[in-house]
N, C-alpha and C positions, 0 to 999 in steps of 0.2 A: 337576140333579145335587145330591144331598145329601152334604154334607161332615160327617165325624165326626172329631174330633181326640182322640187318645189321649195321656194324660199319666200318669206314675207318681204324681204328687202334685198335688193341686188348686192348690197355690201356683205350680206351673210355668206354668200358663196357665188363667185363670179364664174363666167364661162371659161375664164383663163385658168381657174383652179381645177378643172375637170374636163375630160374629153366628152362628157355627156351633156345633153341639152339642159340648161337651167331656165326655169320659168317662174314667175311670181305666182303666189297662190291666187292673187286676184285675177290674173289672166287665165289660170287653169279653171277657175270657177265660172268665169264669164264668157269663155270662148270654147264651148264644147265642139263647135264645128271643126276645130283643128284636129280632132281625133276620129273623124268619121271613118278613116281607112286604116287606123293603126290602133294597137293595144299595147302601149308602153308599160314597162315596170316602173312604178312610181316610188320615189323616195321622198317622203313628205318631211321637210325640215322646217316646218312652221315654228315660230318662236313660242307658241303655246298651243295646246290642244283642248282648250276649254270647250265645254259643251256648247254647240251652236256657234263656235268661233270659226274663223277661216280655216285653221288647221284641222279642226274636226270635220268641217264640211268637205275639205279636199279628200280625206280618206273615205268619207261616206259616199261622195259622188264618184270616186274612183271605182268603188264596188258597183255602183249603178252603171258605170260605163264599161264594165268588164275589164278594168285595169287592176292588176295586182299591185297593192300598195303596202308599203312599210312606213308607219304602223297601220294596222287595220283599226277600225272603230272598236272592235272587241278589245284589242290591246290597249288602246287609249282609255277605255272604260275600266279595264282591269287595274291599270296603274293610277287611276284617279283617287282611289281610296285603299287604305291598307286592308280593310276588311275584305276587299275583293281579290287581293293578291296573297292573302295569308296562306292559302292552300299550297302555294309554291315554297313557302319559307322553310319547312322542315328539310326538304331536299337541298335547297340552296344553302341553308345553314350548315348542313353536313359537308357539302362540297367545300364551302368556305373554310371550315375548321381544318379540313384535310390540307388545303392549300397553305393555310397559315402556319402549319407545322413546319413548312419549309422556309417561309418568309413572313415575318409579322406584318409588314405593310402598314404599320400603325404609327401614329405620331401622338404622343401624350395620351395613350389609351383610346384614341379615336380612330375609327376606320373611315376614310374618305376615298372613294374609288369612282373613277370615271370609266365607263365602258362604251366603246364605239364599235358598233356592228360585231359584238361578241369578242372584242379585243381590248386589252388594257396594257398600259405601259409597263406594269410589273409582271415579268414573265412567270413568277410563281403563282400568280392569281389568274392566269389565262384559263385554266380549266373551269374556274368559277365563272369567269366572264362568258365563256362559251355556253355554259349551262343557263346562265341568266338570259342570254340571247335566244336560247332554245325555248325558254318559257315565254319571253316577251320580246317580240320582234320590233324593238324600238331603236332607232338609229343611235341615239345618245342617251345613256342613263347614268344617274348618280346613285351611288349606294353609300349610305352612312350608317354608322353603328358604333358600338363600344366593345371593349374587351376587358373584362374584369375576371380573370381566371379563364373564362370561356368567352368567345366572341358572341355578339348578338346583333343581328341586322335590325336596325330601327326603321329605316325608310328606304324605299326604292322609288325613284321618280324620274320622269322624262326631263331631259335638259335640252337647251337650244344651242345652236351654233354660235350665236352672238354672246353667249355666256361663257364660252371657253377662253382660257388664257392662250397667249400665243403658242406656247409649247403644246397645249392640248389641241389647238386648232391644227397644228402641223401633224399631230398624231391622228386626228380625225381624218385629214386628207389622205394619209397613208391607208387608213382603215377603209375609207370609201373606195380607193383604188383596188384594194384586196377583195372587197366584197363584190365589186362589179366586174372583176376580171374573169373572163372565160378562157382559162389557160389550156383547157383540153381541146380546144378547137383551133386549128391553124387556118385562118381565113384565106391564106394564099394558096393552099393546096387542097382545101376541102370545100365543097359546095355547101352552103348553109341550108339546112332543112327548115321547114316551116316550124316544126315543133321538136322539142328535145325531151325524151322520156328517160327518167332516172330509174335504173333497175337495182334494187337493194339486194346485195348478195353477201354470203359468208363463204369465202373460198375454202374454209377449213371444215365446213359442215359435212357430216357423214351422210345424212339423208336429205340433202337439199332438194327442194321441189322441182328444180330444173338444173341440169348439168351445165357447166361452162360451155361445152360444145353446143348444147341446145340453145343457149342464150346468144351465142355467136350466130347461129342460124337465124334466130328471131331477129337479130340486129340487121342482118342482110335483107330480110323481107321488109322490115320497117323502113330501111333506107330507100327501097324501091317505092314505098308509099309516102316519101317525103317526110320521114320522121327519124331523127337521130336517136340512138340508144346509147346511154352512158352508164356503165356500172358504178355503183357507189357502195360504200361499206358503212358499218355501224358508227364509225367516227366522223362521218360526213354530214351529220344532221345540220350543221351550220351552212352547208352548201345547198340544202334542199330547195330553197326559194329561187335558185338560179335555173331550175328546170320548170317544165310546163306540166308534167304529170309524173306519177310514181307507180311503179310495178314492183311489189314486194315478192322476191324470190328467195327469201330466207324463211325458215320455219317460224310461224307466228305464235306469239304468246303475249297476253296482256301484261305479263310481268317482265318482258324483256324489251330491247330497243325497237323491235318492229312496231309495237303499239305506239311508242313515242313518234316514230316516223309517220305512221298513219295519221295520228292526231295533228302533227305539224302540217302535213300536206293538206288536210281538210281545213285547217285554219288559214292556209294560204290560198284556199279556193281551188286546189288542184284535184283533178280526177285521180283516184287512187284505187288500186287493187293490191291488197285487201284493205277495205275501209275498217275503221275501228269498231263500228257497230257489228259488222260481220265477225270480226275477231272475238268480241265479247260473247256473241251468240254461239258461234260454232266451236270455240275452244272449250266450252263447258258442256259436258254430256248431260248434266242435270237439266240445264236449260233446254237442250235439244229434246230430251225425253218428254219434258212437260209440253213443249211447244208442238211437237209432232202429234202427241196424244190429243191435245186440245183441238188440233185442226183435223183430226180424224184420219191422219196418215197411218197406214198399216205399219206397225213395228213389232218386233218380238215382245212378248209379255215382259213388262219392266216394273221394278219396284225401286223407289228411292229409299235408301236405308241410312238411318242416322244413329242406330243403336244395335248392340249385339242382342238386345231383347227381341229384335225382329226376326231372329233365326227361324222361329216357327212359321211366320208369315211367308218367308222365302221358301221353306220346304213345302208348305201347303199350296202355294200359288204357282210355283215354277217346277218344271220337271228336272230330273237329273240328266246330265250335269248342269250346274249353274255357272254362269259367267259373271264375274265381278269386275267392275271397271272403276278406275279413279276418274274424277270429273274432267281432268285436263290432260289425259294421256294422248299420245300420238304415235304413229308408225308402229302399231301393235304393242306398244309399251304401256304398262299399267293396266293390262287386261289379263285376267286369270281364270282358268277353268277349274272348277271344283267338282270332283267326281263323287264325293260322299260327304256326310255330315261333318266328320272330323276335319277334313280339308277346308270345308266351308267356314267352320268356326275359327280355325287357325288363321285363314287368310283374311276374314272379315275383321278379326281383332287387330291384326297388323295394319290393315288399311285405315280403320277408324282411329288409330293412334296417329295417323298422318293427315287425315282430312275429316271434316265434319260430316260429309255426305259421300255415300258410295252407291253406285248403280248396280243392282242385281238384275240379270236379264236371262231370259230363256235362251238356251243354246240351240242354234239351227245349223246343223252340219251340212255343208255343200262343198263341192269340188272346187268352186271358184266363187268370187264375189263379182257382181257387176259394179263397175265404176262408170258413172255417167257424168261427164263434164258439162256444166251448165253455165252459160254466160248470158247475163241480162235476160233470163227467162227462156232462152233457147238452147237446145242441145248443141254442145261444141264437139264432143267426141264420145265414143262408147268403147269400153274395153272390158275384157274379162281378166281379173286378177286371180291367178291360180294360187292355191295354198302352197306354202313351202313344203318340200319333200318330207313326208312322214311327220307332218305337223298340221295342226288345226287352224293356224293363222297364215296370213299372207307372208309375214316376216317372222322368222324364228330367231329369238335372241337367246344366246347361251353365254353364261359367265366365262370370260377368258377366251371367247371365240368370236370371230367376225359374224355379224348377222347374215342370215341366208334368207333369200326371198324367192317366191315362186315366179313363174313366167307371166308375162302379160300378153294378151292377144287382143289387138285392136279389131273392132267390128264397125263396118260402115253404119252410119246413123240410120240410114233407110232400111237396114237389115236388123237393127236392134228391135226386140219385141216391144210393142206398144205398151204392154202391161208393165214393162220396166221403165220406159221413158216417161210415162205419164206421172207416176208417183215421184220420180226423181225431180222432174220440173216443179211439181207441186211443193215438194220439200224445200228445194232451193229458193223458190219464191218467198217462202216464209222467212228466209234469212236476209234477203235484200236483192239487189239487181246487179251484183258483181259476178265474180268467177267462183264457182263452187264445184266440188267433186262429191257426188252423192254415191254412197256405198249401199248396195242392195243385195239381198239374197233371194234367189228364185227357187221356190220349193214346190212340192206337190200341193201344199195348202195355200199357195199364193206367193206374191212378191212382198217382201218386207224391207223397209228402209232401216238400215243399221245406223248410219250417221251421215251428217253433212259436214264436209271439210271446207274451210274458207281458203285453204292454201294448197290446192291439189297439185299433184305431180303433173307436169306437162313437159314431156321430153321428146326430142327428135328421134324418130325411129321406134318409138314406143306408143305413147298416146296418140301421136299424129300419123301412125302407120297406115290407117285406113283413109282418113280425110286429107292427108298430106298437108300442104302449106296453107290450106283453107283455115286450119286451126289457128295458125299464127296470124294470118291476115285478119281474122275476125277479132282477135285480141287487139291488134293495132287499130282496127276500125272502132272498137269500143272507146278507146282513148280519143281517137280523132274526132268522133261525133260529139263527144262531150266538150272537147276544146273548141270546136267550131260553134257549138251552141252558146 
């Protein structure tokens, strides 16, 4: 990655202060021909980012030139008025209060904090500084506020290099070095690939969508295609902008760190699997049920239940047994089979005490579920997921025991039934153009889509057993094509 630093005045930051190229904002705006063959990462250190000023236009034209810039125009706009960044204040305030329990960081009841690339000179406030930079990718920010019993953030604003004190300037230079350093790559021993793909993992996750061995296999294939793969973890959000694209291989949920990573990648203009829109759509079974029904995709008979008073509707419209699902369950968790009225009443009461909506669905017994992997509207793999032994689901969860799962049998795509492939692709296309795993049941009465997963399992020796390395190559190509575009 090539870094280019923009300043209004040569005195703000000289080429002697950094190993990266420094250019004036005037030259960047007036000489686009300099970048016909390159796409640098821009750090815009203009003295101000006023609307239609030089700083503003540098970030705006960086986007037009396909240069990733810090800050983006969206960040500049967000920090221009408190009304636009107020949505971030509750989370920031909570993090600040937690940090201040360790170190006040206050003078005469005032909070005055300078944050450079997510770093601050007060070690106790670094977690707050990192979160602030996660929200707003601004090189230098000032945070001011008060503390009368409880702290209160009054203002967050962009700051310029020329406004820094000598000590602050020295800290800024250190922060710039830390932000632009690519310590994981040894240029002397490793050939530089054209693109670097961050793969978000949780090594401790029990049901990770890809095993570590599978991701190492993926990395070897990506390297052959001139793309580096680097694993990152949930504490690496501040490093995300150092990469070109993001592949999320931790179980997704809009309430955990995976959603924040997806949103940050999108804000940086990075191709990402899974994107935040797919997460929102696929992780909620209520949305899936409504969306598939509206599009005419065949699904089991389904009711959205919000009250125990709908028991009669469930009994009248669905056959026994009845399946109840929580909106955001995954890996066969949060799914319950009720064989009689008593069990239905008891389970529904319990679920409605935890969530406002529950899905009641017709039970379709089969020996296996089809799983069709779909990438950008095309089938990626086909597999049969067999039910766990003596169980009605693919995974059997038992209290105090390890979960047990059924076998998986990969099927060549050209041998998968067309009546299975067609609705799988149709359902996936309703969610977006990323990577999806569509679960279907093939019965005597037809094929029914059960759900669409935004974060499907892809493992070496399992899902790729029929199509082999083509599965992984297509995933690499998905990222490559979007980066090239």
